[in-house]
C-alpha positions, 0 to 999 in steps of 0.5 A, a space after each residue: 297767344 295772337 288774337 284770332 283777328 289780325 288787323 294791319 296798318 301797314 302799308 302792303 307792297 303791291 305789284 301791278 301787271 296788265 298781262 300774264 300767263 294763265 294759271 289754273 286755281 281752286 278759289 274760294 268765293 268770299 264775295 259777290 259781284 255788285 253790278 255794272 262797273 263804274 268809276 269807284 264802284 264796288 263790284 269785284 270778287 276776291 276768291 283765296 285758296 285755303 292755307 295749311 300753315 306748316 310748323 316752324 313756318 316763317 313765311 306763307 304763300 297766299 294765292 287766289 283769284 279776283 274777278 274785277 273789271 277795270 285795266 290795273 289790278 292792285 291786291 293789298 294784304 297787310 304785311 305781305 311782300 312780293 305780291 304778284 298779280 297776273 291777268 288770266 282773263 277778260 276780268 280774272 286776275 290770279 295773285 300770289 302773295 308772301 306773308 310773314 307769319 313768324 310773330 304769329 301764333 294760333 288762329 289769325 285773320 288776313 284781310 284781302 283788298 283788291 281794286 283797279 285803277 285808271 292807267 291813262 288820262 285825267 283819272 289816272 291812278 284813281 280807283 275804277 273798281 273795288 272788291 269787298 274785303 276778303 277775310 282769310 283765316 289761318 292757324 299758325 301751329 305753335 308749341 303749347 308745352 314741352 315735357 320730359 317723359 321716359 327719364 332714366 339714369 343710364 350710366 355713371 362715369 366714375 372718373 369725371 363724376 358725371 351721371 348720364 340721364 336719358 329722357 324723351 323731349 316731347 313737344 306738344 303742339 296746338 294741332 297735330 301729333 307730338 314731336 318726340 325727340 331722344 336726348 341725353 344729359 350729362 349731370 354732375 354727380 355732387 348735385 342733389 337735383 337736376 331740372 329737366 324741362 317741367 320735371 325735377 329729378 333727384 340725382 342718385 349717389 354712386 360709388 366713385 371710388 374706394 381705397 384700403 385704409 392705410 391702418 394695420 389690419 387686424 390679424 387672427 391666427 388659426 392654429 389649425 390651418 396655420 394661416 392668418 385672417 385679416 380684417 381690413 378697414 376700406 374708405 368709400 367715397 360716393 358721388 356726393 363727396 361722402 366718406 364711409 368705412 366698411 370692414 373686409 375679411 380676408 382668409 388663408 393668408 400665409 405667415 411672412 407671405 406678401 399677398 395681393 388682396 382684392 376687394 369689389 363693390 357694386 352699385 346700380 351702375 356696375 362694379 369697382 375693384 381694387 387691390 392691396 398688398 400686405 405682408 402676413 406677420 410670422 406665425 405666433 409661438 403657440 405652447 403645448 396645449 391639449 388638442 384631444 381626449 382618447 379612451 374615455 372611460 367613467 366610473 360611478 362611485 356611490 356618494 349616498 342613496 341619492 348621488 354618484 361621485 364620477 371618476 375618469 381614466 382617459 388619454 390626453 393628446 398634446 398639440 406637439 403629438 405627445 400623450 399622457 395617460 390619466 387613470 381614476 380622475 375625480 371629476 371636479 363639478 359636483 355629484 351627479 343624481 342617482 336616477 330612479 325608477 321614475 326618471 331613468 337617467 340623469 345628466 350633468 356637464 363636466 370639464 375633462 382635462 380642458 374639454 366639456 362633456 355632457 355625462 349621463 347616468 342611466 338606470 336599468 330596472 331590469 338589472 337594477 344597475 347604473 351605467 355612464 355615458 359622456 358626449 363631447 360638447 367641444 
């Protein structure tokens, strides 16, 4: 930061005028007259007009008045250029000067010197009258910090593997309100972090693309529907270059038929869909198997005082539509207990043909009789 007091030893540019047009001003008085004018006597007064330096200023204009005796006025301001003085009254002059502030920052002080010189005769060029040096204080605005706010990952381009980061660039100034500028930044998807002004952000991961594996899918035939279910592997590549594998299942595929299957993946930046051509294999040759049990009747045969054997009569329906009647089939799996008066039923699972049933024996104490029922578990 620039010191609050600026003292320059540079020779100031000066222009001398004896006559000029009248200019009105609202000067600030920074000196006092010292009395009657004599050669090399300090009796002038310099008054300057306040200046507000705008942001990003390279130069400023200093203006003011000098009340002083003498034939020719000289105004000197270190670092100034294009200094113009104009006489506007008997002993009143107005000055204008351009000062370079591009290298200044913060509070600064500019020293304004004024004096008159002899124009003719032997003492020509010698100081006739001078004024006390006036010090004008200015503030040159500067940026105290630049920060990023409201950062947001707003988009991802899968083809170029680039994210778009949106943020506000906030310039905080030594005076006045901050300057906020909305900006975007393209960030490579392979980067782990990115520095944005005062912040270091973690670059997210997204799905760049995926493909169906070249490996054959796993086929599962459903004899009830006559269609296949296929399980495919897909290879997913993310923005960091990592590859992972997931399984995808598609059902209802007709044997020997070419089918286009599709799959869609989503992330925080949208969806991506891929398709894959596949031909299902021929339907497998399936043997004739039991598919249904009808007209099931159970008979309890007393084995001893505590147990029954179970006999079953039923009709088997096969996958080719044929049927087979079975009578008095002793069910394998052991005997079933006789319920007593405290427990009025007992149950046991049996396999009848290829179907599993829960058989329950019931006891009716009123009639003192037993009966059996069966519930399929298939």
